[in-house]
GUGU-669135 format. One record per residue (C-alpha): x, y negated, z. Coordinates in steps of 0.2 Angstrom, whole numbers, padded with zeros to 4 digits, always signed. Layout:
XYZ...
This chain:
+0000+0001+0001+0013-0014+0005+0025-0009-0009+0011-0011-0020+0008-0028-0013+0026-0033-0014+0026-0027-0034+0011-0038-0037+0020-0054-0029+0036-0049-0039+0026-0048-0056+0023-0067-0052+0041-0071-0048+0037-0072-0030+0042-0061-0016+0032-0061+0000+0048-0068+0010+0051-0081-0003+0033-0086-0003+0034-0090+0015+0050-0099+0013+0042-0110-0001+0027-0113+0009+0039-0121+0022+0046-0134+0010+0034-0148+0011+0045-0158-0001+0042-0146-0016+0023-0151-0014+0019-0133-0020+0009-0129-0006+0008-0144+0004-0001-0152-0011+0005-0170-0007+0006-0182-0022-0008-0171-0031-0026-0176-0034-0038-0170-0020-0047-0154-0026-0059-0141-0019-0056-0124-0019-0063-0122-0036-0050-0134-0043-0063-0148-0047-0057-0166-0041-0066-0172-0025-0068-0191-0023-0065-0201-0008-0054-0187+0001-0036-0183+0005-0027-0168+0002-0011-0166+0012-0011-0147+0008-0019-0135-0003-0027-0128+0012-0034-0145+0020-0043-0160+0014-0049-0174+0025-0062-0186+0019-0066-0204+0024-0079-0199+0036-0066-0189+0045-0073-0172+0040-0059-0159+0039-0062-0146+0025-0051-0132+0027-0049-0118+0012-0050-0100+0017-0040-0091+0004-0042-0074+0012-0058-0063+0011-0070-0063+0026-0077-0045+0030-0081-0048+0048-0065-0048+0054-0065-0068+0057-0051-0073+0045-0061-0088+0038-0061-0094+0056-0044-0089+0062-0035-0097+0048-0045-0112+0050-0041-0113+0069-0022-0112+0066-0023-0128+0054-0035-0138+0066-0027-0135+0082-0010-0141+0075-0019-0156+0066-0028-0160+0082-0045-0160+0072-0062-0160+0081-0068-0143+0078-0086-0150+0076-0081-0159+0060-0072-0144+0053-0079-0136+0037-0072-0120+0029-0073-0117+0010-0069-0101+0001-0056-0101-0012-0057-0094-0028-0044-0080-0034-0029-0091-0038-0011-0084-0030-0001-0097-0039-0010-0110-0030-0014-0103-0013-0001-0088-0011-0004-0070-0008-0024-0068-0005-0024-0049-0004-0033-0048+0013-0027-0029+0016-0014-0022+0028-0019-0033+0043-0006-0047+0038-0016-0062+0035-0012-0070+0052+0005-0064+0052+0010-0071+0034+0001-0088+0036+0003-0092+0056+0019-0103+0053+0014-0110+0035-0003-0116+0042+0004-0123+0058+0017-0131+0047+0002-0139+0036-0008-0145+0050+0007-0153+0059+0012-0162+0042-0005-0170+0042-0004-0175+0060+0013-0183+0058+0007-0193+0044-0009-0198+0051+0001-0204+0067+0013-0213+0057-0001-0222+0047-0009-0228+0063+0008-0233+0071+0012-0244+0055-0006-0252+0057-0004-0256+0075+0014-0259+0074+0018-0248+0088+0031-0232+0089+0024-0217+0083+0029-0208+0097+0018-0218+0108+0003-0212+0098-0008-0195+0101-0016-0187+0087-0031-0177+0096-0050-0173+0094-0051-0181+0076-0044-0197+0080-0026-0206+0084-0025-0216+0100-0013-0227+0108-0013-0226+0127-0004-0244+0129-0016-0254+0120-0031-0243+0122-0033-0242+0103-0040-0228+0093-0044-0224+0076-0052-0208+0067-0043-0198+0055-0055-0203+0040-0050-0222+0043-0031-0216+0040-0032-0206+0025-0029-0220+0013-0014-0225+0021-0007-0209+0026-0008-0203+0007+0005-0217+0003+0017-0211+0016+0033-0200+0012+0032-0183+0016+0042-0177+0031+0054-0163+0030+0049-0147+0039+0063-0148+0051+0057-0164+0057+0041-0159+0062+0037-0155+0080+0024-0141+0082+0013-0140+0097+0018-0132+0112+0008-0117+0115+0001-0124+0132-0007-0138+0122-0017-0126+0111-0036-0131+0111-0041-0117+0098-0027-0104+0096-0030-0091+0110-0047-0097+0114-0063-0087+0111-0071-0096+0095-0086-0090+0086-0084-0087+0068-0089-0102+0057-0101-0090+0047-0111-0085+0063-0126-0095+0061-0127-0091+0041-0126-0072+0044-0139-0071+0058-0151-0082+0049-0149-0072+0033-0142-0087+0024-0125-0079+0021-0120-0075+0003-0113-0057+0001-0110-0049-0016-0127-0044-0018-0134-0060-0015-0126-0070-0029-0137-0077-0043-0135-0081-0060-0151-0086-0072-0156-0071-0082-0144-0059-0075-0148-0040-0079-0145-0026-0068-0134-0010-0073-0130+0005-0065-0117+0019-0071-0118+0038-0073-0102+0043-0068-0093+0060-0069-0094+0070-0053-0077+0076-0055-0063+0065-0054-0053+0066-0071-0070+0072-0081-0078+0063-0096-0092+0062-0105-0094+0076-0119-0110+0070-0126-0126+0062-0120-0144+0061-0126-0152+0043-0121-0169+0045-0129-0179+0047-0114-0170+0034-0105-0175+0021-0118-0192+0025-0116-0191+0019-0098-0199+0002-0096-0186-0012-0093-0172-0003-0100-0163-0014-0112-0146-0006-0117-0136+0009-0114-0118+0008-0116-0103+0020-0115-0088+0015-0104-0071+0024-0107-0062+0030-0092-0046+0022-0086-0036+0038-0090-0030+0052-0078-0027+0050-0065-0040+0035-0064-0030+0019-0059-0034+0007-0045-0041-0006-0057-0049+0005-0070-0067+0011-0071-0070+0030-0070-0080+0028-0087-0098+0036-0090-0114+0030-0097-0121+0013-0091-0139+0008-0091-0143-0011-0092-0160-0015-0087-0173-0029-0081-0172-0023-0063-0164-0011-0052-0179+0002-0052-0178+0003-0071-0159+0005-0071-0160+0019-0059-0174+0028-0068-0166+0025-0084-0151+0033-0078-0160+0048-0071-0167+0051-0087-0150+0052-0096-0145+0070-0102-0126+0070-0101-0114+0086-0104-0099+0082-0094-0081+0088-0098-0076+0091-0080-0058+0090-0083-0044+0099-0073-0052+0096-0057-0068+0106-0060-0063+0121-0048-0055+0110-0034-0061+0116-0016-0054+0105-0002-0056+0119+0011-0045+0129+0001-0032+0115-0002-0030+0114+0017-0027+0132+0019-0013+0130+0006-0006+0115+0014-0006+0124+0032+0003+0139+0023+0016+0129+0015+0023+0124+0032+0030+0143+0032+0043+0136+0020+0056+0122+0021+0049+0105+0016+0057+0089+0011+0067+0081+0027+0061+0063+0029+0070+0061+0046+0083+0071+0055+0091+0066+0073+0102+0080+0080+0099+0098+0076+0081+0104+0078+0084+0122+0073+0098+0124+0086+0088+0116+0100+0073+0127+0096+0083+0143+0097+0088+0139+0114+0072+0132+0121+0064+0140+0135+0046+0135+0129+0039+0131+0112+0023+0123+0109+0017+0127+0091+0000+0118+0085-0007+0114+0069-0020+0100+0066-0030+0096+0052-0042+0081+0046-0053+0081+0032-0057+0066+0019-0064+0051+0025-0074+0039+0015-0075+0020+0019-0093+0020+0024-0097+0002+0020-0114-0004+0024-0112-0014+0007-0108-0003-0007-0097-0010-0021-0107-0023-0032-0102-0037-0043-0110-0052-0053-0102-0055-0070-0105-0067-0083-0095-0066-0099-0098-0081-0113-0088-0091-0125-0072-0081-0121-0074-0085-0102-0078-0074-0088-0085-0079-0071-0087-0066-0056-0094-0066-0039-0089-0051-0029-0086-0045-0010-0067-0042-0015-0052-0041-0005-0039-0045-0018-0047-0058-0029-0030-0060-0039-0029-0042-0044-0047-0043-0048-0044-0058-0060-0027-0050-0068-0038-0034-0071-0052-0043-0079-0039-0053-0090-0031-0037-0095-0049-0026-0098-0056-0041-0108-0041-0047-0117-0045-0065-0111-0034-0079-0106-0029-0081-0088-0036-0099-0087-0054-0094-0093-0056-0081-0079-0063-0086-0062-0066-0074-0047-0077-0082-0034-0076-0072-0017-0092-0069-0007-0093-0062+0011-0090-0044+0011-0102-0033+0020-0088-0021+0026-0073-0016+0016-0060-0006+0026-0049-0006+0011-0060+0000-0002-0065-0018-0010-0046-0021-0013-0048-0011-0029-0058-0021-0041-0063-0006-0053-0082-0011-0049-0078-0030-0055-0069-0023-0071-0086-0013-0074-0097-0027-0072-0086-0039-0083-0084-0026-0097-0103-0023-0098-0107-0042-0097-0094-0044-0113-0102-0029-0122-0121-0033-0118-0120-0051-0119-0130-0054-0104-0123-0058-0086-0123-0043-0077-0127-0037-0059-0118-0021-0056-0124-0010-0042-0117+0006-0034-0129+0015-0024-0123+0024-0009-0122+0040-0018-0111+0032-0031-0100+0025-0017-0098+0041-0008-0095+0052-0024-0083+0040-0031-0074+0032-0016-0055+0029-0016-0054+0042+0000-0042+0043+0014-0034+0060+0009-0036+0075+0019-0021+0081+0030-0012+0095+0039+0000+0093+0052+0011+0107+0061+0021+0101+0076+0033+0113+0086+0040+0105+0103+0054+0113+0111+0056+0112+0131+0072+0118+0141+0072+0126+0158+0070+0110+0167+0054+0105+0157+0063+0093+0147+0057+0090+0130+0073+0093+0119+0065+0096+0100+0052+0089+0090+0049+0097+0072+0034+0089+0063+0029+0095+0046+0016+0087+0037+0006+0089+0020-0007+0077+0012-0011+0070-0005-0004+0053-0008-0012+0037-0012+0002+0035-0026-0005+0050-0035-0021+0037-0039-0010+0029-0051+0004+0042-0055-0002+0060-0056+0016+0067-0054+0017+0061-0035+0013+0076-0025+0021+0072-0008+0019+0057+0005+0027+0040+0000+0039+0032+0014+0026+0020+0020+0013+0035+0022+0025+0045+0032+0032+0031+0040+0015+0027+0049+0019+0034+0065+0028+0050+0059+0046+0046+0054+0045+0030+0067+0042+0041+0082+0047+0032+0096+0052+0047+0108+0068+0049+0118+0070+0066+0111+0088+0071+0106+0082+0082+0092+0069+0076+0079+0065+0082+0062+0050+0077+0050+0047+0087+0034+0034+0084+0021+0026+0096+0008+0018+0096-0008-0001+0093-0010-0008+0087-0027-0022+0074-0028-0039+0080-0035-0048+0064-0030-0047+0046-0030-0036+0040-0015-0034+0024-0007-0030+0016+0009-0045+0015+0023-0043+0006+0040-0026+0011+0047-0022+0023+0033-0011+0038+0037-0009+0032+0054-0026+0039+0057-0020+0058+0055-0002+0055+0060-0009+0047+0077-0022+0062+0080-0008+0075+0077+0005+0066+0087-0006+0060+0102-0014+0077+0104+0003+0086+0103+0009+0073+0118-0006+0078+0128-0003+0097+0126+0016+0093+0131+0009+0084+0148-0002+0100+0151+0012+0112+0148+0025+0101+0159+0012+0100+0172+0013+0081+0171+0000+0067+0173-0003+0062+0154+0002+0044+0157+0018+0049+0166+0022+0061+0152+0019+0048+0139+0030+0036+0148+0043+0050+0151+0043+0054+0131+0045+0035+0126+0060+0034+0138+0071+0019+0143+0067+0000+0137+0076-0001+0119+0075-0008+0103+0073+0006+0090+0082+0007+0074+0078+0024+0068+0094+0029+0060+0089+0047+0057+0075+0042+0043+0080+0047+0025+0077+0031+0015+0071+0015+0022+0062+0012+0038+0045+0008+0035+0040-0008+0045+0025-0014+0037+0035-0026+0025+0045-0035+0039+0062-0032+0045+0067-0025+0062+0076-0040+0065+0061-0052+0063+0049-0039+0070+0059-0027+0082+0051-0011+0087+0052-0013+0106+0048+0002+0117+0046-0010+0132+0031-0018+0124+0022+0000+0120+0025+0005+0138+0018-0011+0145+0001-0009+0136+0000+0010+0143+0003+0003+0160-0010-0010+0157-0023+0002+0149-0021+0014+0163-0023+0002+0177-0039-0006+0169-0047+0011+0166-0042+0016+0184-0033+0031+0177-0032+0046+0188-0049+0043+0197-0060+0057+0203-0073+0060+0191-0089+0071+0191-0090+0088+0183-0091+0088+0165-0081+0070+0163-0063+0067+0158-0051+0054+0154-0038+0054+0139-0024+0043+0135-0015+0039+0120-0003+0025+0113+0002+0020+0095+0010+0006+0087+0003+0002+0069+0004-0014+0058+0017-0020+0071+0004-0021+0086+0006-0011+0102-0009-0002+0107-0014+0010+0122-0031+0017+0123-0040+0026+0138-0057+0035+0134-0069+0042+0147-0081+0055+0140-0095+0065+0148-0102+0082+0141-0117+0089+0147-0122+0108+0151-0128+0108+0133-0113+0103+0126-0120+0085+0122-0106+0072+0122-0107+0054+0127-0093+0041+0129-0097+0030+0144-0082+0018+0143-0066+0014+0133-0051+0004+0138-0040-0004+0125-0023-0014+0130-0015-0023+0116+0001-0033+0113-0002-0042+0096+0010-0057+0100+0001-0075+0099-0019-0070+0099-0027-0082+0088-0044-0079+0090-0047-0069+0105-0066-0068+0102-0062-0058+0084-0049-0049+0093-0061-0040+0105-0074-0038+0091-0061-0029+0080-0057-0017+0094-0075-0015+0100-0080-0011+0080-0064+0000+0081-0069+0011+0094-0086+0014+0084-0076+0018+0068-0064+0029+0077-0079+0039+0084-0086+0042+0067-0070+0048+0062-0068+0058+0077-0085+0065+0079-0094+0066+0063-0086+0059+0047-0081+0070+0033-0080+0073+0014-0078+0090+0007-0076+0096-0011-0083+0111-0019-0082+0114-0038-0073+0098-0040-0087+0086-0033-0090+0079-0015-0103+0089-0007-0110+0074+0003-0123+0062-0006-0127+0049+0008-0126+0044+0027-0136+0060+0030-0121+0070+0025-0107+0058+0028-0112+0053+0045-0105+0037+0054-0109+0033+0072-0126+0026+0077-0130+0017+0092-0134+0030+0104-0117+0040+0099-0106+0025+0101-0096+0021+0116-0107+0013+0130-0094+0000+0135-0078-0004+0127-0066-0017+0137-0051-0026+0128-0037-0031+0138-0024-0043+0128-0008-0045+0134-0002-0063+0134+0012-0066+0122+0022-0079+0113+0029-0067+0100+0026-0067+0082+0007-0063+0079+0004-0046+0071-0011-0037+0065-0028-0034+0072-0041-0025+0060-0033-0007+0058-0023-0004+0075-0038-0001+0086-0040+0017+0076-0025+0027+0078-0023+0029+0098-0044+0031+0100-0046+0048+0090-0033+0057+0101-0037+0048+0116-0054+0054+0113-0049+0072+0110-0039+0073+0126-0053+0066+0135-0064+0081+0129-0049+0093+0135-0049+0086+0152-0068+0087+0152-0071+0104+0145-0054+0113+0143-0057+0113+0125-0042+0108+0113-0047+0099+0098-0035+0102+0083-0048+0099+0069-0058+0084+0065-0073+0081+0064-0074+0087+0083-0085+0103+0083-0087+0107+0102-0099+0121+0100-0087+0131+0090-0072+0126+0099-0065+0138+0114-0055+0133+0129
């Protein structure tokens, strides 16, 4: 995932690191926008306002308009980014308006809202943008009053001078501020963290009122006059294609306007190419769906027609009997195992997971006069724009991608295949097209999180010390979606918790094995940290039981002394989410701290009633340290409830505390779904699940009753939030079940009825 993002940036001649460096150079005017015409997020000139940054305008009335260049899908990023700018600016939050940017990375920088790195990437540049504007407003006021700027204060939307008692609003200073020379970044004085008025405070999302009153615009809500509805019949087997079709009956359906065959993107299907199939264009949704049902299609099911996911899982497990590809090697595992007094040997498996978004993919496209305008719930608008340009053969400047709110995404909507479908159908039909995916379309044709198998062997010496860790993993790689020859995990996939194992064990070896992809694969919230974390966190609990140790004490003992990890034994580069270990070191002290905090808050070790148990796990993902304690209750009939969850996290500077808590509360529910009920399986090449009756997600009665989130106060650089709640939750849940029932969970989803103690 991250390597792909880097390639996208480099294609534009701009690396991620260079982008941040450029954004810090105000004198270039590239991102600060000084000396350029004041424009809105659509690029149109806005009269009567000053634009000291591409992310910021201030009008003559003092209104502060902040441009959100990342996509809002419930994580609160439109609010979080605005808070950073507004805090440094000293804006009156009541006068802040947030506008959504169109897809334009040349103007705004990276817009891909993926990988939990929006705040991490833009915290410093946005602070500098706000501070630059504040500096100029102070200078303008000081010049008007003929006083030193150091005697003035910018706060709550106005500049004041304590000595004279004078004050003036930002709006009145914009004309004068626009004429002043731009300060160098090195001359800027950023706020002391103790003076923050927004950052670190609980702030409701700016979209809250529109969302709860039904005024918010999601992808399905976008409107263009005379738009027609389209749905597509796609081959149920990945890599299949249309052999022949008869549309006679479909054309008789009232409201059907056109039937168009779409070519597939080839085998394997690319991240931005349609799967192909037969599209029905109609006056309304009902006619489109009924017309699709009336099509008679003969499919060529292609090379995956016999694919069976259960059979592949067995093959992956069997492959562990042979040597794999070494991905990390510390010490001599074989020698340590041969001298071990005890050996634990356990295999863990997970199924395919779908994203399960409440809003399936959808897009509105209007192609006319060699231009294309799109409205869509997309995480990566620039990728969508580039994909439309390539598919339709249009000039880049003639394609506009408008970003609506996203009704859930979790990584699925970073792939713009559905947008390309809508644009192609608009071009071919001559109509504005509203493309709809039904829930069945979504589940059958998702970019899934791949199924996995892990075998972990642990050697203990005569003193119960852990001397060896031997981890074998097999799962189809996301890379195979673009390159069918990829049959082993990439460095970033196995680097999500497996090769960067933080334990102080002298002998560690990690190997990967072949697993061919037979479906579309993509990143899903926390990606491979999900199954890596499940296997590792579960084995850690087994070690505690074998050693006769408290689970928390065992975890801390495995981590060992405080140190900065370098992972010298990794074959290839250590995956650190696109960051250097110098900028974002791997600190075991921070991981141990969240473990202690979570245990304390959860009253770890308390005496619980029969049928209840606590489980603990800790994981670092997306540069954030998280520990989780889950308490479960299992009644005599085997019914399981989750009375309480405690998270402790260290994400560096916490920008929007309200959204951080919400993401972890939602993460616990998402983790409950993955652990307890979600599963995609394949038989004869096709998904066996159709809708939320088959692919289940947690309902309210099944969700954790209370989720408490404890944020470590920190001045370290901010890290990720959206994805880190998932990896420690699932093993903590399974460990709690063991504590309550004595049943060890080794396969997801959890099936207590068929699990023995």
